C-alpha positions in Angstrom: 10.2 3.1 -10.7 9.8 3.1 -6.9 13.3 2.2 -6.1 15.1 4.5 -8.6 12.9 7.8 -8.1 14.4 10.0 -5.4 10.9 11.1 -4.1 10.2 7.5 -3.4 13.7 6.6 -1.9 12.8 8.6 1.1 9.2 7.6 1.4 8.2 5.7 4.6 5.4 3.0 5.0 3.5 2.1 8.1 3.1 -1.4 8.9 -0.5 -2.5 9.2 -2.2 -5.4 10.8 0.9 -6.3 12.8 0.5 -9.2 15.4 0.0 -8.4 19.0 4.0 -8.5 19.7 4.9 -5.7 17.6 4.7 -2.0 18.2 2.3 0.4 16.4 3.1 2.2 14.3 6.2 0.6 12.9 7.9 2.5 10.0 10.1 1.3 7.4 11.8 3.0 4.2 10.4 2.0 1.0 13.9 1.3 -0.2 14.1 -1.3 2.4 10.8 -2.8 2.0 11.4 -3.4 -1.8 14.8 -5.1 -1.4 15.3 -7.3 -4.3 16.1 -10.4 -2.3 13.0 -12.5 -3.0 13.5 -14.9 0.1 11.4 -18.0 0.3 8.3 -18.1 -2.2 4.8 -18.3 -0.8 4.5 -22.0 -1.6 7.9 -22.9 -0.2 8.3 -24.5 3.3 9.2 -21.9 5.8 7.5 -18.9 4.2 6.8 -16.1 6.5 3.4 -14.1 6.2 4.2 -10.4 6.7 2.1 -7.4 7.3 1.9 -4.8 4.6 3.1 -1.5 4.9 0.7 1.5 3.9 1.5 4.6 2.3 -1.4 7.1 2.8 -0.7 9.7 0.0 -4.5 10.9 0.2 -3.7 12.1 3.6 -1.5 15.1 2.4 -4.6 17.0 1.3 -5.6 17.5 5.2 -4.6 20.3 7.4 -0.6 20.4 7.6 -1.0 21.4 11.4 -3.4 18.5 12.1 -1.1 16.0 10.2 2.1 17.3 12.1 0.5 16.0 15.3 -0.8 12.5 13.8 1.3 9.6 14.8 -0.2 7.7 11.9 1.2 10.3 9.3 4.5 10.3 7.9 6.3 13.5 6.9 7.8 11.6 4.0 4.1 11.7 2.2 4.2 14.7 0.4 2.3 16.6 -2.4 5.2 16.1 -4.6 4.9 12.4 -4.2 1.2 12.6 -4.8 1.6 14.6 -7.9 4.3 12.0 -9.3 1.6 9.2 -8.5 -1.2 11.2 -10.2 1.1 11.8 -13.3 1.7 7.9 -13.5 -1.8 6.8 -13.0 -4.0 5.5 -15.7 -7.4 3.9 -15.8 -7.4 0.2 -17.2 -9.8 -0.1 -20.3 -12.1 -2.1 -18.1 -12.9 1.0 -15.8 -15.0 3.9 -16.3 -12.8 7.1 -17.5 -14.4 9.2 -14.6 -12.8 6.8 -12.0 -9.5 8.5 -12.7 -10.5 11.7 -10.7 -11.5 9.6 -7.6 -8.0 7.5 -7.7 -6.2 10.9 -8.0 -7.9 12.1 -4.8 -7.7 9.0 -2.8 -4.5 7.1 -3.5 -3.2 4.6 -1.2 -0.3 2.4 -1.7 0.4 -1.1 0.0 3.7 -2.6 -0.1 4.7 -6.1 1.0 8.3 -6.9 2.2 10.0 -9.5 -0.2 10.4 -13.0 0.9 7.0 -13.4 2.5 3.4 -13.5 1.7 0.5 -11.4 2.9 -3.2 -11.4 2.4 -6.5 -10.1 3.8 -9.3 -12.2 5.4 -12.7 -11.9 3.8 -13.8 -8.3 4.2 -15.7 -5.4 3.0 -14.1 -1.9 3.1 -16.2 0.9 4.5 -15.4 3.4 1.7 -17.0 2.9 -1.6 -13.9 3.8 -3.9 -12.9 2.3 -7.3 -9.7 0.5 -6.8 -7.3 -1.8 -8.7 -4.3 -4.1 -7.7 -1.1 -3.7 -9.4 1.3 -6.8 -8.6 4.9 -5.4 -9.1 6.8 -8.7 -8.6 6.0 -12.3 -7.3 2.7 -14.1 -7.5 -0.8 -13.3 -6.5 -3.6 -15.6 -5.9 -7.1 -14.3 -5.5 -9.9 -16.2 -3.8 -13.2 -14.8 -4.2 -16.5 -16.2 -2.8 -19.9 -15.4 -1.4 -19.8 -14.4 2.2 -22.4 -16.5 4.2 -25.3 -14.9 6.0 -24.8 -13.7 9.3 
């Protein structure tokens, strides 16, 4: 879907959580992020940890003049792409149906390049939104545990 749709073929992602040696923001076309060569698996020796690429479709709802001045916004993020994502979004059975409105209003997409692994340290996001994770290919391993008292 992402590789074949013309709207998505031009879409760019912004690299997030890059190491100190890389420049921010770093942009890459979604078609290049999603290349089919899987490279080494997460469990193989030599696996490379890669920073994810962020597509903030929710940003297209903001003032266009302000967005044009924002270096963290891509002109490839458009209302047409947002509309397509909304049309193809559905709520899993375990989520309340009312969450669909929130998901439609705040879509974010995160992509990781093939051939590496990614992940997040234990954290709590500042926003209280319903989310779900969709694994398009490869493997995902979740580690969930209580956070120690501070």
